[in-house]
Structures are given as C-alpha cells and as structure tokens.
C-alpha positions as CSV (number, residue, x, y, z in Angstrom):
1,M,271.0,182.4,220.5
2,E,272.0,185.0,218.0
3,D,274.5,186.4,220.5
4,E,275.9,183.0,221.2
5,A,276.4,182.1,217.5
6,S,277.9,185.4,216.6
7,S,280.9,184.9,218.8
8,L,282.0,181.6,217.2
9,V,284.1,183.1,214.4
10,D,284.8,186.6,215.6
11,N,285.2,187.8,219.2
12,P,285.9,191.5,219.4
13,H,287.1,191.4,223.1
14,R,290.5,189.8,222.4
15,I,292.4,187.8,219.7
16,N,290.4,187.6,216.5
17,H,289.3,184.0,216.4
18,R,289.3,183.9,212.6
19,V,293.0,183.2,212.9
20,L,292.0,179.7,214.0
21,F,290.8,179.0,210.5
22,K,294.1,179.8,208.9
23,S,297.0,177.3,208.6
24,T,300.1,178.5,210.4
25,G,302.3,175.8,209.0
26,V,303.9,175.1,212.4
27,Q,306.5,172.4,212.0
28,M,308.3,170.8,214.9
29,E,310.9,168.1,214.2
30,T,312.0,166.4,217.3
31,D,311.6,163.2,219.2
32,Q,308.0,162.8,220.5
33,M,306.7,160.0,222.7
34,V,303.3,158.8,223.7
35,L,302.6,157.7,227.2
36,C,299.7,155.3,227.5
37,S,298.1,153.8,230.7
38,F,296.4,150.4,230.6
39,L,294.0,149.0,233.3
40,D,292.9,145.4,233.7
41,A,290.1,145.5,236.2
42,G,290.3,141.7,236.9
43,K,287.8,138.9,236.2
44,G,286.1,138.9,239.6
45,G,284.9,141.6,242.0
46,N,287.5,140.5,244.6
47,D,290.5,140.6,242.1
48,K,292.8,143.6,242.5
49,P,293.2,145.7,239.3
50,T,296.5,145.5,237.6
51,G,298.0,148.0,235.1
52,Q,301.0,149.6,233.6
53,L,302.3,152.7,231.8
54,V,304.0,152.2,228.4
55,A,305.8,154.9,226.4
56,Y,305.9,154.6,222.6
57,N,307.9,156.4,220.0
58,L,305.5,158.4,217.9
59,K,307.3,157.9,214.6
60,N,307.4,154.1,214.6
61,G,305.2,152.9,217.5
62,Q,308.1,151.1,219.2
63,A,307.8,150.7,223.0
64,L,310.4,152.6,224.9
65,T,312.2,151.4,228.0
66,P,311.5,151.2,230.8
67,S,307.8,150.2,230.9
68,Y,306.2,151.1,234.2
69,K,304.7,148.0,235.8
70,E,302.3,147.4,238.6
71,I,300.6,150.8,238.2
72,P,296.8,150.6,237.8
73,C,295.6,153.9,236.6
74,D,291.9,154.8,236.0
75,T,290.5,157.2,233.3
76,S,291.4,160.8,234.0
77,C,293.7,159.7,236.8
78,L,297.1,160.6,235.2
79,A,298.9,163.9,235.8
80,C,302.3,165.0,234.6
81,L,304.2,167.4,237.0
82,D,306.7,168.8,234.5
83,G,305.0,170.1,231.4
84,I,305.3,168.6,227.9
85,V,309.2,168.3,227.8
86,I,310.3,165.5,230.0
87,D,313.6,163.8,231.0
88,N,314.7,161.2,233.5
89,N,314.0,163.6,236.3
90,S,310.3,164.1,235.4
91,H,307.5,162.6,237.5
92,F,303.9,161.5,236.9
93,V,301.1,161.1,239.5
94,V,298.6,158.3,239.0
95,F,295.6,157.2,241.0
96,S,293.8,153.9,241.3
97,K,290.1,154.2,242.4
98,A,289.9,150.5,243.4
99,L,293.0,150.6,245.6
100,S,292.6,154.2,246.7
101,T,296.3,154.8,246.2
102,F,298.4,157.6,244.7
103,Q,301.6,156.5,243.0
104,I,304.4,158.8,241.8
105,V,306.4,157.5,238.9
106,N,309.8,158.7,237.9
107,F,310.3,158.7,234.1
108,G,313.7,157.0,234.5
109,K,312.6,154.2,236.8
110,E,310.5,151.1,236.2
111,K,308.6,151.0,239.5
112,P,306.9,153.8,241.4
113,V,309.1,155.9,243.6
114,A,306.3,156.7,246.1
115,K,303.0,155.3,247.0
116,F,300.4,156.4,249.6
117,F,296.7,156.3,250.3
118,G,294.2,158.9,249.4
119,H,290.4,159.1,250.0
120,E,288.4,156.1,249.1
121,K,286.0,157.9,246.9
122,L,288.3,159.9,244.6
123,I,287.3,159.8,241.0
124,C,289.7,161.8,238.9
125,I,292.9,163.9,239.3
126,V,294.8,166.7,237.6
127,G,298.0,168.5,238.6
128,N,301.0,170.6,237.8
129,E,304.5,171.1,239.3
130,K,303.1,172.3,242.6
131,F,299.6,171.1,243.2
132,V,297.3,168.0,242.7
133,F,293.6,168.4,242.5
134,A,291.3,165.4,243.0
135,G,287.5,165.1,242.4
136,T,285.4,163.0,244.6
137,S,282.2,160.9,244.3
138,A,280.5,163.5,246.6
139,G,281.0,166.3,244.2
140,S,284.0,167.9,246.1
141,V,287.6,168.8,245.1
142,C,290.6,168.2,247.3
143,V,293.8,170.3,246.8
144,W,297.2,169.1,247.9
145,Q,300.6,170.8,247.9
146,I,303.1,168.3,246.5
147,S,306.2,169.7,248.3
148,N,304.9,168.6,251.7
149,G,301.7,166.6,251.2
150,E,299.5,169.1,253.0
151,M,295.8,169.3,251.9
152,I,295.5,173.1,251.7
153,S,291.9,173.3,250.7
154,M,288.7,171.4,249.9
155,L,285.9,172.7,247.8
156,K,283.0,170.8,249.4
157,S,279.9,169.7,247.4
158,I,280.4,172.0,244.5
159,H,278.4,169.6,242.3
160,F,275.3,167.5,243.2
161,Q,276.8,164.3,241.9
162,A,280.3,162.8,241.3
163,I,283.0,164.8,239.5
164,S,283.7,163.0,236.3
165,S,286.6,165.1,234.9
166,L,289.0,168.0,235.7
167,A,291.0,170.4,233.6
168,L,293.7,172.9,234.7
169,S,295.2,176.0,233.0
170,G,297.3,178.9,234.2
171,H,294.5,180.4,236.4
172,Y,291.4,178.2,235.9
173,L,290.3,174.9,237.4
174,V,287.4,173.4,235.5
175,T,285.2,170.7,237.1
176,A,282.7,168.6,235.3
177,S,280.1,166.3,236.9
178,E,277.9,163.4,236.3
179,D,274.9,165.8,236.9
180,G,275.7,167.5,233.6
181,T,277.1,170.7,235.0
182,V,280.5,172.3,234.3
183,K,282.0,175.0,236.6
184,V,285.0,177.2,236.2
185,W,287.1,178.3,239.2
186,D,289.9,180.8,239.7
187,Y,292.0,178.4,241.7
188,L,294.5,181.1,242.7
189,K,291.7,182.4,245.1
190,I,291.5,179.1,246.9
191,G,292.5,179.7,250.5
192,I,292.2,183.5,250.2
193,E,288.4,183.7,250.1
194,S,286.6,181.9,252.9
195,E,283.7,180.9,250.5
196,I,285.0,180.8,247.0
197,T,282.4,180.9,244.2
198,A,282.6,179.7,240.7
199,K,283.5,182.2,238.0
200,Y,281.2,180.5,235.6
201,S,278.7,177.7,235.8
202,F,277.2,175.9,232.8
203,A,274.3,173.5,232.8
204,D,273.7,172.8,229.1
205,H,274.4,169.0,229.1
206,T,271.4,166.7,230.0
207,S,273.6,163.8,231.2
208,Q,277.1,163.1,232.4
209,V,279.9,165.3,231.1
210,S,282.5,162.9,229.7
211,G,285.2,165.2,228.4
212,I,286.5,168.8,228.9
213,K,289.4,170.7,227.3
214,L,290.8,174.2,227.7
215,G,292.2,175.9,224.6
216,I,295.5,177.7,224.4
217,V,294.4,180.7,222.3
218,G,293.7,183.7,224.5
219,A,295.8,182.2,227.4
220,N,293.7,182.7,230.6
221,D,290.7,183.9,228.7
222,C,290.7,180.8,226.5
223,R,287.9,178.7,225.1
224,L,286.3,175.8,227.0
225,Y,285.2,172.6,225.1
226,T,282.8,170.1,226.8
227,C,281.2,166.9,225.5
228,G,278.8,164.5,227.2
229,A,276.9,161.2,227.0
230,D,274.0,163.1,225.6
231,G,275.9,163.4,222.3
232,N,276.4,167.2,222.6
233,L,279.5,169.3,222.2
234,F,279.6,172.8,223.6
235,V,282.1,175.6,223.1
236,Y,282.3,178.5,225.7
237,D,284.3,181.7,225.9
238,L,286.0,182.2,229.3
239,Y,286.4,185.9,228.6
240,D,282.8,186.6,229.3
241,G,281.2,183.2,229.9
242,L,279.2,183.1,226.6
243,K,278.2,179.9,224.9
244,L,279.7,180.1,221.5
245,A,278.4,177.0,219.7
246,K,276.6,173.7,220.1
247,F,277.4,170.6,218.0
248,V,275.3,167.4,217.9
249,V,277.2,164.1,217.5
250,P,275.5,160.9,216.2
251,S,276.4,158.8,219.3
252,P,277.3,159.3,223.0
253,C,280.6,161.1,223.5
254,T,283.3,159.5,225.7
255,C,286.3,161.8,225.3
256,L,287.5,165.0,223.6
257,E,290.6,166.4,222.1
258,I,291.6,169.7,220.3
259,D,294.7,170.6,218.4
260,A,297.0,173.4,219.7
261,L,295.6,176.1,217.4
262,E,292.0,174.9,217.9
263,R,291.3,174.3,214.3
264,M,290.4,170.6,214.7
265,I,288.1,169.1,217.3
266,C,288.0,165.3,217.7
267,I,285.3,163.5,219.7
268,G,285.6,159.9,220.8
269,S,282.3,157.9,221.0
270,A,281.0,154.8,222.6
271,D,280.5,153.1,219.2
272,G,284.2,153.2,218.4
273,A,284.1,156.2,215.9
274,I,286.2,159.3,216.2
275,Y,284.2,162.3,214.8
276,L,286.2,165.1,213.3
277,L,285.2,168.8,213.2
278,N,287.4,170.9,211.1
279,L,286.8,174.6,212.0
280,E,289.3,175.8,209.4
281,M,287.6,174.2,206.4
282,N,284.0,174.3,207.4
283,A,283.7,177.7,209.2
284,P,281.1,179.3,206.8
285,Q,278.8,176.3,206.8
286,I,279.1,175.9,210.6
287,Q,278.2,179.5,211.2
288,A,275.3,179.3,208.8
289,N,273.9,176.2,210.5
290,I,274.2,177.8,214.0
291,D,272.5,181.0,212.8
292,K,269.6,179.0,211.3
293,N,269.1,176.1,213.8
294,G,271.0,177.1,216.9
295,F,273.4,174.2,216.5
296,D,275.5,172.3,213.9
297,S,275.3,168.5,213.3
298,I,278.4,166.4,212.8
299,E,277.7,163.9,210.0
300,A,278.4,160.2,210.5
301,E,280.7,160.3,207.5
302,M,283.1,162.7,209.2
303,C,284.8,160.1,211.3
304,L,287.7,157.8,211.8
305,R,286.7,154.2,212.3
306,A,288.8,151.0,212.5
307,L,287.5,147.5,212.0
308,D,286.0,145.9,215.1
309,S,286.8,149.0,217.1
310,K,285.5,149.2,220.7
311,S,284.6,152.3,222.7
312,V,287.1,155.1,222.4
313,T,288.5,155.9,225.9
314,S,291.2,158.5,225.3
315,L,292.5,160.9,222.6
316,C,295.6,163.0,222.2
317,F,297.2,165.0,219.4
318,S,300.9,164.9,218.8
319,I,302.7,168.1,219.7
320,D,303.0,169.0,216.0
321,N,299.3,168.2,215.4
322,G,300.1,165.8,212.6
323,T,299.0,162.6,214.4
324,L,296.0,161.7,216.5
325,V,296.6,158.9,219.0
326,A,293.5,157.1,220.1
327,G,293.0,154.5,222.9
328,Y,290.2,151.9,223.0
329,S,288.5,149.8,225.7
330,D,290.0,146.6,224.2
331,G,293.6,147.8,224.8
332,K,294.4,149.0,221.2
333,V,296.2,152.2,220.6
334,L,295.8,153.5,217.1
335,F,297.9,156.2,215.4
336,W,295.9,158.2,212.8
337,D,297.5,160.6,210.3
338,I,295.2,163.7,210.4
339,Q,295.9,165.0,206.9
340,S,295.2,161.8,205.0
341,R,292.9,160.3,207.7
342,Q,294.7,157.0,207.3
343,L,295.6,154.5,210.1
344,M,299.4,154.4,210.3
345,R,299.9,151.7,213.0
346,T,298.4,149.8,215.8
347,V,299.9,148.7,219.1
348,T,298.1,146.6,221.8
349,G,298.5,146.6,225.5
350,T,297.0,144.5,228.4
351,G,293.7,145.9,229.6
352,A,291.7,148.9,228.5
353,V,293.5,152.2,227.6
354,T,292.6,154.8,230.2
355,N,294.9,157.8,229.5
356,I,297.1,159.0,226.6
357,K,299.6,161.9,226.8
358,C,302.1,163.2,224.2
359,F,305.5,164.7,225.2
360,F,308.8,165.9,223.9
361,K,311.6,163.6,225.0
362,S,314.4,165.8,226.2
363,P,317.8,165.3,224.6
364,I,319.3,165.8,228.1
365,T,320.2,162.3,229.5
366,K,321.3,163.0,233.0
367,Q,320.6,160.3,235.6
368,S,317.4,160.6,237.5
369,K,317.7,162.0,241.0
370,S,316.2,160.6,244.1
371,V,313.4,162.9,245.3
372,K,311.6,162.2,248.5
373,F,307.8,162.7,248.4
374,T,305.8,163.3,251.5
375,P,302.5,161.3,251.8
376,F,299.4,163.3,251.1
377,N,297.4,164.1,254.2
378,R,293.9,162.7,254.0
379,N,292.5,165.7,255.9
380,M,293.3,169.3,256.4
381,T,295.6,170.1,259.4
382,E,296.4,173.1,261.5
383,K,299.6,173.6,259.5
384,S,297.6,173.9,256.2
385,L,295.1,176.4,257.5
386,G,295.7,180.0,256.4
387,Y,297.9,179.0,253.4
388,S,296.8,180.1,249.9
389,I,297.7,179.2,246.4
390,D,299.9,182.0,244.9
391,L,301.9,180.9,241.8
392,S,303.2,184.4,241.0
393,E,305.2,185.3,244.1
394,P,305.1,182.5,246.8
395,Q,305.1,184.0,250.3
396,D,304.1,181.2,252.6
397,D,306.2,178.6,254.3
398,V,304.5,175.7,252.5
399,V,305.7,176.9,249.1
400,K,309.2,177.7,250.4
401,E,309.6,174.1,251.6
402,A,309.4,172.9,248.0
403,P,312.6,171.2,246.8
404,K,314.9,173.4,244.9
405,S,314.9,173.0,241.1
406,S,318.0,171.8,239.4
407,N,319.5,173.5,236.4
408,T,318.1,170.8,234.2
409,Q,314.6,171.4,235.5
410,N,314.9,175.1,235.1
411,D,316.0,174.6,231.5
412,L,313.0,172.3,230.8
413,A,310.6,174.8,232.4
414,S,312.1,177.5,230.1
415,I,311.6,175.3,227.1
416,N,308.0,174.7,228.0
417,H,307.4,178.4,228.4
418,Q,309.1,179.1,225.0
419,L,306.9,176.5,223.3
420,F,303.8,178.1,224.6
421,E,304.9,181.6,223.6
422,Y,305.9,180.3,220.1
423,I,302.5,178.8,219.4
424,K,300.7,181.8,220.8
425,G,302.9,184.1,218.6
426,Q,302.1,182.1,215.5
427,V,298.4,182.5,216.2
428,E,298.6,186.3,216.8
429,N,300.8,186.8,213.7
430,N,298.3,185.0,211.4
C-alpha cells in the first residue's frame, strides 16, 4: 500500500503530477455547446422506447436547432466521430439496446442519415473517426471499421459478465464490467496478434463498475479513473499499472467525470448528489489519509445537490472547466458553476438523461455534405480477415476505402490536435 500511495502526488517516471495541483489559468472564450440525449423507455414492456438528442448553448441554456428526434440512445451509447470541434459535417453514432439499432446523426440534419441493425445484446459503444467499439452482455467487444462497415475483430469473453462501460484514448481501449473488473487493451494490436492479451487487469471493485475515465496528462501513459456501485473510486497509472489511490464515496457511484488537467474529480451518485474531490486544494490531506488508512473518504458535505434531485446519470465538464453539466434520471439537466458551486440554470427534457457531451461549435458554416455509410456487418467476413488496426500509417485496403476528408474536416482535425497540445503544454510548463 505504501508503494501505491506514494505515486499519487509524485511519479518519477514521467510528467511530475504535482503540476495537477497548480492552477494554469487556462481561458478559452468561444462558443460551447452541450449535447444531451434523452430516453423514454415507455410505460409498458411492449412499448418501443423513444428519445432525442438536444444541443444547448452553454452560456444561456438555450436549445439550439435542429433538435434530433426519433433517436433513442441508452447510457454509454453515444460516440462522436469528429473530436471536440464540430460543424455541420460532423457525425454522431448512437445505439439503442431495446431496438438493437445503430443510428448515425449528422449535426446539420434533424433526422438520422443512416440506420442499421447490430447485435441484439450490445450494451455500450465508444468510437472515433475510424472505428466503433461495442461491448456485449456476454463480456465481448466487437470492432467495426466505419468506412465500409466491416467487423474487423471481436474480443471474445474478455469479462465474465456484461461490459458496462468503454473508454478510448490514442492507444488504449478500456473495458469495464458488471463483474467489477477493468481491463486495458492496446487496441492497435487488434488483428495483428492472434490472441491479444490485456496490458493491465484490475479487480479492485466488489460490484459493477459504473464509470471509467482516461486522463489527458501523460498522453498514452495517462491515469485511469474508475468508480462503481460499491461506492469506491480508484486511480491507476497506465505507465506501470500501479494503483495510485482509493477514495470512498458515501453512496453508490453512477458516473464519473474529471477536468482536463485532472485537478477536480466529480462523482455522480444514486441519491442525486455529485461529490467533488479537489486534488489541487486537498493534496496534503489526501496523501496523509492514504498513508495512514490506505484510502481517503469523501465527506458528504463535499457535494452539489439540488432539491428533489433524482439519480445522477451523466456528467460532463465544459471545455474551459468552468461549468459542470449534470444529467438526471428525471430528465433534468443542471448547469453548475464550479468555482462558486452555485446552480446557474436548469433545463428539462423528455425522458431520462443518458449522455452528455460538450463541444466547441465551429465558426465554419458550410452546408452539410451527403456521406453514405455502409451498414455494419453483424459478423466477421473473409474480407475483414487479416486486416489490422494501424492509425499511424494505414497500409490495408480497408483503411484506403475511407472517404477522403474535405479541407474543412482537415482544418477541424488540426484544431483538435492543437487544443490537445495546448492543454498538455500548459501542464508541462507549470
């Protein structure tokens, strides 16, 4: 335990993590939007679920147009394919467990531009501009190539129970399960190695893992944060796989969010409270408690709570880290000011909030282009055999078949890269 605790504040292998406890003063003045998904499961077991995606202006909470109707989207079933800067050419992938359907949404159009069936027992999805990963109730992960719909790999039975959540970074795919285990995979090796094994495997939770987040500091050797229904929050270092810290929350955890510089951790709970853990202000006391007890307790007073609040279902920081947007099971979306801990505004949708994502709205206002999406194959085919994931220098025919990027898309990709490098540079300089 001493080795675990000693790495929380200072890790000698890479970026000194004490910089996380310093304020960088990053200020980003631009239009930010919040995309929320709502799901109404219906009154009876035979009723089809209904839902929609609604985008709100972060500054005033005003709903933006268009709203995306007839799109039921479950928790952890929304993936953006274009980073955090989006325009009318950006796309989202959503999945409905009850209908077993993938739907692709163009940001500039009201209704889905593509719809096709997936496996009946998919639970959660995550994706980027090239791939979509989906976890199943059998503990497996399916991998699709977006450009042609080919299922290029399946990680079979990597967990004993259903996969509850997925997270994706530059190199790592993280899978969390209802059996309490968390595994880290180098997804660039999928398809190259006949039997891929997990880079790290963690089994510290005693019940379902409800939330996972990957930090940005350290890039591919970042931190991993996990929370579960057992009321525990764990922090791991993906450089060497060490458990850095354990925190105990007063109630079962339902979701998790961290700010870009990993100074603030927010944990949503089943009782409607959002517990705040400020690493910048409380670092000495946190370290002392971990050295003494092996864990640190988050006090009940360290929380954000609204009147008559239901279970917290989703959390997301604004890009500038000044606002925390929280979704609840009763359809409310609350905007909290982090510095003052005051509730700024409330908006309400139809059905439970299932996902919240924050984005920059691009000043580029070109008309959306018609992009044809090929339906995802439900099984691997001969065409997909032998192909591997290689993001650095694509060599196979599958990747070459991807539609060519427009100048606008190239510009947005460059902006996303610059934002990442800017935040990382601020951390290193401080």
